[in-house]
C-alpha positions as CSV (number, residue, x, y, z in Angstrom):
1,M,30.8,-0.9,-5.0
2,S,30.4,0.9,-8.2
3,G,29.9,-2.4,-10.0
4,L,27.1,-3.3,-7.7
5,Q,25.5,0.1,-8.2
6,D,25.7,-0.3,-12.0
7,L,24.2,-3.8,-11.7
8,W,21.4,-2.4,-9.6
9,Q,20.7,0.4,-12.1
10,L,20.7,-2.1,-15.0
11,H,18.5,-4.8,-13.6
12,A,16.4,-3.1,-10.9
13,P,13.0,-3.4,-12.6
14,I,13.2,-7.2,-12.9
15,L,14.5,-7.9,-9.5
16,P,11.1,-7.6,-7.7
17,V,9.9,-10.5,-9.9
18,L,13.1,-12.6,-9.9
19,L,13.7,-12.4,-6.1
20,P,10.4,-14.0,-4.9
21,S,10.5,-16.6,-7.8
22,L,14.0,-17.7,-7.0
23,T,13.3,-17.8,-3.3
24,A,10.3,-20.0,-3.9
25,I,12.4,-22.4,-6.0
26,V,15.0,-22.6,-3.2
27,L,12.3,-23.2,-0.6
28,L,10.8,-26.0,-2.6
29,L,14.2,-27.6,-3.0
30,L,15.0,-27.3,0.7
31,G,11.6,-28.6,1.8
32,D,9.9,-27.7,5.1
33,Q,9.6,-31.1,6.7
34,G,10.3,-31.2,10.4
35,E,10.9,-28.3,12.8
36,G,14.3,-27.6,11.4
37,G,13.1,-27.4,7.8
38,L,10.3,-25.1,8.7
39,R,12.6,-22.9,10.7
40,W,15.0,-22.5,7.7
41,S,12.0,-21.8,5.4
42,R,10.9,-19.0,7.7
43,R,14.4,-17.5,7.7
44,W,14.8,-17.6,3.9
45,S,11.3,-16.3,3.3
46,L,11.6,-13.4,5.7
47,A,15.0,-12.5,4.5
48,S,13.7,-12.4,0.9
49,V,10.8,-10.2,1.8
50,V,13.0,-7.8,3.8
51,L,15.3,-7.6,0.7
52,G,12.2,-7.0,-1.5
53,L,11.2,-4.1,0.8
54,A,14.6,-2.6,0.4
55,L,14.4,-3.0,-3.4
56,S,10.9,-1.4,-3.5
57,V,12.2,1.6,-1.5
58,G,15.0,2.1,-3.9
59,L,12.6,1.9,-6.9
60,V,10.3,4.5,-5.3
61,G,13.3,6.8,-5.1
62,A,14.4,6.1,-8.6
63,A,11.0,6.3,-10.2
64,G,10.2,9.5,-8.3
65,A,13.3,11.2,-9.7
66,G,12.1,11.4,-13.3
67,E,10.8,9.3,-16.2
68,P,9.7,5.7,-16.0
69,I,12.4,3.1,-15.8
70,V,12.1,0.7,-18.7
71,Y,13.7,-2.8,-18.9
72,R,13.7,-4.5,-22.3
73,L,14.1,-8.2,-22.0
74,G,16.5,-9.7,-24.5
75,E,17.2,-6.2,-26.0
76,W,14.1,-6.6,-28.1
77,P,12.6,-3.1,-28.8
78,A,9.1,-2.4,-27.7
79,P,6.4,-3.1,-28.7
80,Y,7.8,-6.3,-30.2
81,G,9.5,-7.6,-27.1
82,I,8.6,-7.9,-23.5
83,V,9.2,-4.8,-21.4
84,L,8.9,-4.1,-17.7
85,V,8.1,-0.5,-16.7
86,V,8.5,1.0,-13.3
87,D,6.9,4.5,-13.0
88,R,5.7,6.2,-9.9
89,L,2.5,4.2,-9.6
90,G,4.2,0.9,-10.2
91,A,6.9,1.7,-7.6
92,M,4.3,2.7,-5.1
93,M,2.4,-0.5,-5.5
94,L,5.6,-2.5,-5.1
95,L,6.3,-0.7,-1.9
96,L,2.8,-1.2,-0.6
97,T,3.0,-5.0,-1.4
98,S,6.2,-5.3,0.6
99,L,4.7,-3.3,3.5
100,V,1.8,-5.7,3.7
101,A,3.8,-8.8,3.0
102,L,6.5,-8.4,5.7
103,P,4.3,-8.2,8.8
104,V,1.9,-10.7,7.4
105,L,4.7,-13.2,6.8
106,F,6.1,-12.5,10.3
107,Y,2.6,-13.2,11.7
108,A,2.3,-16.4,9.8
109,S,5.7,-17.5,11.0
110,G,4.2,-17.5,14.6
111,G,2.8,-20.9,13.9
112,W,0.1,-20.7,11.3
113,D,2.5,-21.7,8.5
114,A,2.9,-25.1,10.1
115,H,-0.8,-26.0,9.3
116,G,0.2,-27.2,5.9
117,R,3.2,-27.8,3.6
118,H,5.0,-25.3,1.4
119,F,3.3,-22.2,2.8
120,H,6.4,-20.0,2.3
121,A,7.1,-21.2,-1.2
122,I,3.5,-20.4,-2.3
123,F,3.7,-17.1,-0.4
124,Q,6.7,-16.2,-2.6
125,F,5.0,-17.2,-5.8
126,Q,2.1,-15.0,-4.8
127,L,4.5,-12.1,-4.4
128,M,6.0,-12.8,-7.7
129,G,2.6,-12.6,-9.4
130,L,1.7,-9.4,-7.5
131,N,5.0,-7.7,-8.3
132,G,4.9,-8.8,-11.9
133,A,1.5,-7.4,-12.4
134,F,2.7,-4.0,-11.2
135,V,5.7,-3.8,-13.4
136,T,4.6,-5.4,-16.7
137,G,4.3,-3.2,-19.7
138,D,1.9,-5.2,-21.8
139,L,-1.6,-6.7,-21.4
140,F,-0.7,-10.3,-22.2
141,N,2.0,-10.4,-19.5
142,L,-0.5,-8.8,-17.2
143,F,-2.7,-11.8,-17.9
144,V,0.3,-14.1,-17.2
145,F,1.1,-12.5,-13.8
146,F,-2.6,-12.5,-13.0
147,E,-2.6,-16.3,-13.4
148,V,0.5,-16.7,-11.4
149,L,-0.9,-14.8,-8.4
150,L,-4.3,-16.5,-8.8
151,I,-2.8,-20.0,-8.8
152,A,-0.9,-19.2,-5.7
153,S,-4.0,-17.7,-4.1
154,Y,-5.9,-20.9,-4.8
155,V,-3.5,-22.8,-2.6
156,L,-3.3,-20.2,0.1
157,A,-7.0,-19.9,0.3
158,V,-7.4,-23.5,1.3
159,H,-4.1,-23.8,3.3
160,G,-4.9,-25.6,6.6
161,Q,-7.8,-27.3,4.8
162,G,-11.3,-27.6,6.3
163,A,-14.6,-28.2,4.6
164,R,-15.5,-24.5,4.6
165,R,-12.3,-23.4,2.9
166,L,-12.5,-26.1,0.3
167,Q,-16.1,-25.2,-0.5
168,V,-15.5,-21.4,-1.0
169,G,-12.1,-22.2,-2.6
170,L,-13.8,-24.2,-5.3
171,H,-16.2,-21.3,-6.0
172,Y,-13.3,-18.9,-6.1
173,V,-11.4,-21.1,-8.6
174,V,-14.3,-21.5,-10.9
175,L,-15.2,-17.8,-11.0
176,N,-11.6,-16.8,-11.6
177,L,-11.3,-19.3,-14.5
178,V,-14.3,-17.7,-16.1
179,A,-12.8,-14.2,-15.6
180,S,-9.5,-15.4,-17.1
181,A,-11.3,-16.7,-20.2
182,L,-13.0,-13.3,-20.6
183,F,-9.6,-11.7,-20.2
184,L,-8.2,-13.6,-23.2
185,V,-11.3,-12.7,-25.2
186,G,-10.8,-9.0,-24.4
187,I,-7.1,-8.9,-25.3
188,A,-7.7,-10.9,-28.5
189,L,-10.2,-8.3,-29.7
190,L,-7.8,-5.5,-28.9
191,Y,-4.9,-7.1,-30.7
192,A,-7.1,-7.8,-33.7
193,K,-7.9,-4.1,-34.1
194,T,-4.7,-2.4,-32.9
195,G,-2.0,-5.0,-33.6
196,T,-0.4,-4.5,-30.2
197,L,-0.8,-5.3,-26.5
198,N,1.9,-3.1,-25.3
199,L,0.2,-0.6,-22.9
200,A,2.2,2.4,-24.2
201,D,1.6,1.5,-27.8
202,L,-2.1,0.9,-27.1
203,A,-2.5,4.4,-25.7
204,L,-1.2,5.7,-29.0
205,R,-3.0,3.3,-31.4
206,I,-6.5,3.2,-29.9
207,P,-7.2,6.9,-30.8
208,L,-6.5,6.0,-34.4
209,V,-9.2,3.3,-34.6
210,A,-12.4,4.7,-36.0
211,G,-15.7,3.6,-37.5
212,P,-17.0,0.0,-36.9
213,D,-13.6,-1.1,-35.6
214,A,-13.9,1.5,-32.8
215,A,-17.0,-0.3,-31.6
216,I,-15.1,-3.5,-31.3
217,V,-12.3,-1.8,-29.4
218,Q,-14.8,-0.3,-27.0
219,A,-16.4,-3.7,-26.5
220,A,-13.0,-5.2,-25.8
221,G,-12.4,-2.4,-23.2
222,L,-15.7,-3.1,-21.5
223,I,-14.9,-6.8,-21.4
224,L,-11.7,-6.0,-19.7
225,L,-13.6,-3.7,-17.3
226,V,-15.7,-6.7,-16.3
227,V,-12.6,-8.8,-15.7
228,F,-10.8,-6.2,-13.7
229,G,-14.0,-5.3,-11.9
230,F,-14.3,-8.9,-10.8
231,K,-10.7,-9.0,-9.6
232,A,-11.2,-5.7,-7.7
233,A,-14.7,-6.8,-6.3
234,L,-16.6,-4.0,-8.1
235,A,-20.3,-4.4,-7.6
236,P,-22.2,-6.4,-8.7
237,L,-19.2,-8.7,-9.2
238,S,-18.2,-8.5,-5.5
239,M,-20.3,-11.2,-3.9
240,W,-17.5,-13.8,-4.0
241,L,-15.1,-11.8,-1.8
242,P,-16.6,-11.8,1.7
243,A,-17.1,-15.6,1.9
244,T,-13.6,-16.2,0.4
245,Y,-11.7,-13.8,2.6
246,A,-13.7,-14.7,5.7
247,A,-13.0,-18.4,5.2
248,A,-9.2,-18.0,4.6
249,A,-6.8,-17.9,7.6
250,A,-6.0,-14.4,8.9
251,P,-2.6,-13.9,7.4
252,V,-3.8,-15.1,4.0
253,A,-6.8,-12.8,4.1
254,A,-4.5,-9.9,5.1
255,L,-2.3,-10.6,2.1
256,F,-5.3,-10.8,-0.1
257,A,-6.1,-7.2,0.9
258,I,-3.5,-6.1,-1.7
259,M,-4.8,-8.6,-4.3
260,T,-8.0,-6.7,-4.9
261,K,-5.9,-3.6,-5.6
262,V,-4.4,-5.4,-8.6
263,G,-7.8,-5.1,-10.2
264,V,-8.0,-1.4,-9.3
265,Y,-4.5,-0.9,-10.7
266,A,-5.4,-2.6,-14.0
267,I,-8.5,-0.5,-14.3
268,V,-6.4,2.7,-13.9
269,R,-3.8,1.5,-16.4
270,V,-6.2,0.4,-19.1
271,H,-9.3,2.6,-18.7
272,G,-7.6,5.6,-17.2
273,V,-4.8,5.8,-19.7
274,A,-5.3,3.6,-22.8
275,F,-9.0,4.5,-22.9
276,G,-8.5,7.9,-21.4
277,P,-9.8,11.3,-22.6
278,D,-7.4,11.3,-25.6
279,A,-8.5,7.9,-27.0
280,G,-10.5,9.2,-29.9
281,A,-13.8,7.4,-30.6
282,S,-13.1,5.1,-27.7
283,A,-12.3,7.8,-25.2
284,L,-13.6,7.2,-21.7
285,A,-15.4,4.0,-22.6
286,A,-15.8,3.0,-19.0
287,Q,-16.8,6.4,-17.6
288,P,-20.6,5.9,-17.8
289,F,-20.3,2.8,-15.7
290,L,-17.3,3.2,-13.5
291,L,-18.4,6.0,-11.2
292,P,-22.0,4.7,-10.6
293,L,-20.7,1.2,-10.0
294,A,-18.0,2.5,-7.6
295,L,-20.6,4.3,-5.6
296,L,-22.8,1.2,-5.5
297,T,-19.8,-0.9,-4.4
298,S,-19.3,1.4,-1.4
299,L,-22.9,1.2,-0.4
300,V,-23.1,-2.6,-0.8
301,G,-19.8,-3.0,1.1
302,V,-20.9,-1.0,4.1
303,A,-24.4,-2.6,4.1
304,G,-22.7,-6.0,4.2
305,A,-20.5,-4.9,7.1
306,L,-23.5,-3.7,9.1
307,A,-25.3,-7.1,8.6
308,A,-22.2,-9.2,9.3
309,R,-22.4,-11.5,12.3
310,T,-18.6,-12.2,12.6
311,L,-15.7,-9.9,12.7
312,E,-14.1,-11.7,9.7
313,R,-17.0,-11.1,7.4
314,L,-17.3,-7.5,8.7
315,V,-13.7,-6.8,7.6
316,A,-14.2,-8.6,4.3
317,W,-17.2,-6.4,3.5
318,L,-15.2,-3.3,4.5
319,T,-12.7,-4.4,1.9
320,V,-15.4,-4.1,-0.7
321,A,-16.4,-0.7,0.6
322,S,-12.8,0.6,0.5
323,V,-12.5,-0.6,-3.1
324,G,-15.6,1.4,-4.0
325,T,-14.2,4.5,-2.4
326,V,-10.9,4.2,-4.3
327,L,-12.7,3.6,-7.6
328,V,-15.0,6.7,-7.0
329,A,-11.8,8.7,-7.1
330,F,-10.6,7.2,-10.4
331,G,-14.1,7.4,-11.8
332,L,-13.9,11.2,-11.6
333,Y,-11.1,11.2,-14.2
334,A,-9.2,14.2,-12.8
335,T,-5.6,14.5,-11.5
336,P,-6.5,15.6,-7.9
337,A,-9.0,12.8,-7.6
338,W,-6.5,10.2,-8.8
339,S,-4.0,11.5,-6.3
340,A,-6.6,11.1,-3.6
341,G,-7.5,7.7,-4.8
342,L,-3.8,6.6,-4.6
343,Y,-3.4,7.9,-1.1
344,Y,-6.6,6.3,0.1
345,L,-5.7,3.0,-1.7
346,A,-2.5,2.7,0.3
347,N,-4.2,3.5,3.6
348,S,-7.2,1.2,3.2
349,T,-5.0,-1.7,2.2
350,L,-2.9,-1.4,5.3
351,V,-5.9,-0.9,7.6
352,V,-7.9,-3.9,6.2
353,A,-4.8,-6.2,6.4
354,G,-4.3,-5.1,10.0
355,L,-8.0,-5.7,10.9
356,F,-7.8,-9.3,9.5
357,L,-4.8,-10.0,11.8
358,L,-6.5,-8.3,14.7
359,G,-9.6,-10.3,14.2
360,E,-7.8,-13.5,14.7
361,L,-6.0,-12.2,17.9
362,V,-9.4,-11.3,19.4
363,A,-11.0,-14.6,18.3
364,A,-8.3,-16.6,19.9
365,Q,-9.1,-15.1,23.3
366,R,-12.9,-15.6,23.2
367,G,-13.2,-19.3,23.5
368,D,-15.9,-21.0,21.6
369,A,-17.5,-17.7,20.5
370,A,-14.4,-16.9,18.4
371,D,-15.0,-13.8,16.3
372,R,-18.8,-14.1,16.4
373,L,-20.4,-10.8,17.4
374,V,-22.2,-12.3,20.5
375,P,-21.4,-11.8,24.2
376,A,-18.7,-14.2,25.5
377,S,-16.0,-14.3,28.1
378,P,-13.8,-11.3,28.3
379,V,-10.6,-11.2,26.3
380,A,-7.3,-11.6,28.2
381,Q,-5.8,-8.3,26.8
382,P,-8.8,-5.9,26.6
383,V,-6.8,-2.7,26.7
384,L,-4.1,-3.6,24.1
385,L,-6.5,-5.2,21.7
386,G,-9.2,-2.6,22.3
387,L,-6.8,0.3,21.5
388,M,-5.7,-1.5,18.4
389,M,-9.3,-1.9,17.3
390,L,-10.0,1.8,18.1
391,L,-7.1,2.9,15.9
392,A,-8.0,0.7,13.0
393,A,-11.7,1.7,13.2
394,A,-10.9,5.4,13.3
395,S,-8.7,5.2,10.2
396,A,-11.1,3.0,8.3
397,A,-14.0,5.4,9.1
398,G,-11.9,8.4,8.2
399,L,-11.6,10.2,11.5
400,P,-9.0,12.9,11.9
401,P,-6.0,13.1,12.0
402,L,-5.6,9.6,10.5
403,P,-4.8,8.9,6.8
404,G,-8.3,7.7,6.1
405,F,-9.6,11.2,6.9
406,I,-6.9,12.8,4.8
407,G,-7.6,10.7,1.8
408,K,-11.4,11.3,2.0
409,V,-10.8,15.1,2.4
410,M,-8.6,15.0,-0.7
411,L,-11.3,13.1,-2.6
412,L,-14.2,15.4,-1.6
413,Q,-12.2,18.5,-2.6
414,S,-11.5,17.0,-6.0
415,A,-15.2,16.2,-6.5
416,Q,-16.3,19.8,-6.1
417,G,-17.9,21.1,-9.3
418,H,-18.3,17.6,-10.7
419,G,-21.7,16.6,-12.0
420,W,-21.8,13.8,-9.5
421,Q,-20.7,16.0,-6.6
422,V,-23.8,15.5,-4.5
423,A,-23.7,11.7,-4.9
424,V,-20.0,11.5,-4.2
425,F,-20.3,13.6,-1.0
426,A,-23.3,11.7,0.2
427,V,-21.8,8.2,-0.4
428,V,-18.3,9.0,0.9
429,L,-19.5,10.7,4.1
430,G,-22.4,8.3,4.6
431,V,-20.2,5.2,4.1
432,G,-17.6,6.6,6.5
433,F,-20.3,7.2,9.2
434,L,-21.8,3.7,8.8
435,T,-18.3,2.1,8.8
436,L,-17.8,3.8,12.2
437,V,-21.2,2.5,13.4
438,G,-20.4,-1.0,12.3
439,L,-17.0,-1.2,13.9
440,A,-18.2,0.5,17.1
441,R,-21.0,-2.1,17.3
442,A,-18.5,-4.9,16.8
443,G,-16.0,-3.4,19.4
444,S,-18.7,-2.9,22.0
445,V,-19.8,-6.6,21.7
446,L,-16.3,-7.9,21.7
447,F,-14.9,-5.9,24.5
448,W,-17.9,-4.7,26.6
449,H,-20.8,-7.1,26.3
450,V,-19.2,-10.0,28.2
451,E,-21.1,-12.7,30.0
452,D,-21.3,-12.1,33.7
453,G,-19.4,-14.4,36.0
454,R,-17.2,-15.9,33.3
455,P,-13.4,-15.5,33.8
456,A,-11.1,-13.9,31.3
457,A,-9.9,-16.2,28.6
458,A,-6.2,-17.3,28.5
459,P,-4.0,-15.0,26.4
460,S,-4.0,-17.5,23.5
461,G,-2.6,-16.2,20.2
462,A,-1.3,-13.1,21.9
463,S,2.4,-13.8,21.5
464,P,4.7,-10.8,21.0
465,K,5.3,-12.0,17.4
466,L,1.6,-12.0,16.5
467,V,0.8,-8.7,18.3
468,G,4.0,-7.1,17.0
469,A,3.1,-7.9,13.4
470,T,-0.4,-6.5,13.8
471,L,0.9,-3.4,15.5
472,G,3.4,-3.0,12.7
473,L,0.7,-2.8,10.0
474,L,-1.3,-0.3,12.0
475,A,1.8,1.8,12.8
476,V,2.4,2.3,9.1
477,T,-1.0,3.9,8.8
478,V,0.0,6.3,11.5
479,G,3.2,7.0,9.7
480,M,1.1,7.9,6.6
481,S,-0.4,10.7,8.7
482,V,3.0,12.0,9.9
483,L,4.3,11.9,6.3
484,A,1.1,13.0,4.7
485,A,2.6,16.0,2.8
486,P,5.4,14.2,1.0
487,I,3.2,11.2,0.3
488,Q,0.5,13.5,-1.2
489,R,3.2,15.2,-3.4
490,Y,4.2,11.8,-4.6
491,T,0.7,10.6,-5.4
492,E,0.0,13.9,-7.2
493,A,3.1,13.4,-9.3
494,A,2.1,9.8,-10.0
495,A,-1.4,10.9,-11.1
496,R,0.1,13.6,-13.5
497,Q,2.5,11.0,-14.9
498,L,-0.3,8.5,-15.6
499,Q,-2.1,11.1,-17.7
500,D,1.0,12.0,-19.7
501,R,0.7,9.2,-22.2
502,E,3.1,10.8,-24.7
503,A,5.9,10.9,-22.2
504,Y,5.1,7.3,-21.1
505,A,5.2,6.2,-24.8
506,R,8.5,8.0,-25.5
507,A,10.1,6.2,-22.5
508,V,8.8,2.8,-23.4
509,L,8.9,2.9,-27.3
510,G,11.6,5.5,-27.8
511,P,11.0,8.8,-29.7
512,Q,11.0,7.0,-33.1
513,G,8.7,4.2,-32.0
514,A,6.3,6.6,-30.5
515,A,6.2,8.7,-33.7
516,T,5.7,5.6,-35.8
517,S,2.7,4.4,-33.7
518,T,0.9,7.7,-34.0
519,T,1.5,8.2,-37.8
520,R,1.1,4.6,-39.2
521,P,-1.9,2.8,-37.8
522,Y,-2.1,-0.9,-37.9
523,R,-4.2,-2.7,-40.4
524,F,-5.7,-6.2,-39.7
525,D,-4.2,-7.7,-42.9
526,G,-0.8,-7.7,-41.1
527,R,0.7,-4.8,-43.0
528,A,1.4,-1.3,-41.7
529,G,2.9,1.6,-43.5
530,G,6.7,1.7,-43.6
531,A,8.7,0.7,-40.6
532,A,5.6,0.1,-38.5
533,G,4.9,-3.2,-40.2
534,A,8.5,-4.3,-40.6
535,A,9.9,-7.1,-38.5
536,P,12.1,-6.0,-35.6
537,A,15.8,-6.2,-35.9
538,A,17.6,-9.0,-34.1
539,P,18.6,-8.1,-30.6
540,A,22.1,-7.0,-29.9
541,A,24.2,-9.2,-27.7
542,G,24.6,-8.3,-24.0
543,A,22.4,-7.4,-21.1
544,S,19.0,-5.8,-21.3
545,E,18.9,-2.0,-21.3
546,V,17.3,0.3,-18.9
547,A,16.0,3.4,-20.6
548,R,15.1,6.5,-18.7
């Protein structure tokens, strides 16, 4: 038993990446042809996600106990080698990914995964990209994991085929390829002027860049803001999301609810930390743009939700609005606001994912009307589905005592005294009210405005597996209210840890490496003073090290 525990402590940070990747390879080798093959694919995939959930819970406990957990691949020291870092934020995002993935996969295993081949393998590759993005310690590997999750998302977006999915899928691919090209331009400029892409090293080196070079570093940071803003659906780069998410099948759209948060996560890591208040001439490069654009994103999202004519598009627009609210919190650049943003991020992701699944349950019972917001025959399970809709709407709108309300109260408290206080209060409260109006309108049409004389539809799509998966997602949001105090303490500690760049650098680079980065700035001719420009020593034999 002690050997297993030592193995866990040694390799824990890389396991969330290895587990889904190895599972995907096994699933591809086994194949999913025939009923028997599909049944085994479901079992392997579900078992892997359950194990991943257990791993993420363990990492939350380990990361919450102290300093970031650092895993140096091949024993190469940072910043020369690849490092994986699990701090409180990274561990929280891993857990959130697993909490979304498990019910979504359970839902898809109810029959939707049979609409095309290799669904479970692609699903696992998507998890690999998501988990890798949350644990990588450098910008280039963030780009690599972005591409992994995007390639998987291209396939999932068109899974089941159909002309509509192929059309929006093509637009989605082209736009993401443009964003990926800009990503490479941004990191190339950063590397040219700092000599590193390690996030901990960047946080120490960017403040040392001054003069004309600082303008180039700031330009690189703003290019990355455009890239991450596109991934997160930050206005005006959010117009692609509603059509893409509404066209995708319900379990795919529900999983994509966490994908927009990768963009939010990257904005926090790069612009909240590397370009944070201590970044010298490049400090707060994104601040003039982030908060106004976040407020605009919330308004655009809720306006789109009010204008939506289908439940799928309404939920897709609410995804945009929720991203705006989260980025409002991070745009305030304060520890209490970041804590509120993390809390609301978790709740909004779970609620949006649950609404996507619920939308398909409702559509399956409305005959030809599907999820269009027009009168139709009554659904077969009005009480169950209506209560689920009420719970999700209340949390999305921020009604007490649900976590949406708690997160917004935390955000409004943190905005007091800020120069944008009036705008933040007006937008957050106004968007919450309009969200309630939009969901109430949708609910009244779906459950009350039925055509007279038409019998209730058959309970199609209302199997216990599908309903149970949707209820599971919504139940987690209720659990966030019950455990609001410990979760709030965790998010506050995560926000403080994010802003302590010196401690992060010591954990990743070691005390000597951190001191070298701050005293010997990089010069573009490839030389740096003393040991900073020297080639790293060859790695020692043996397993990679975990530094705490």
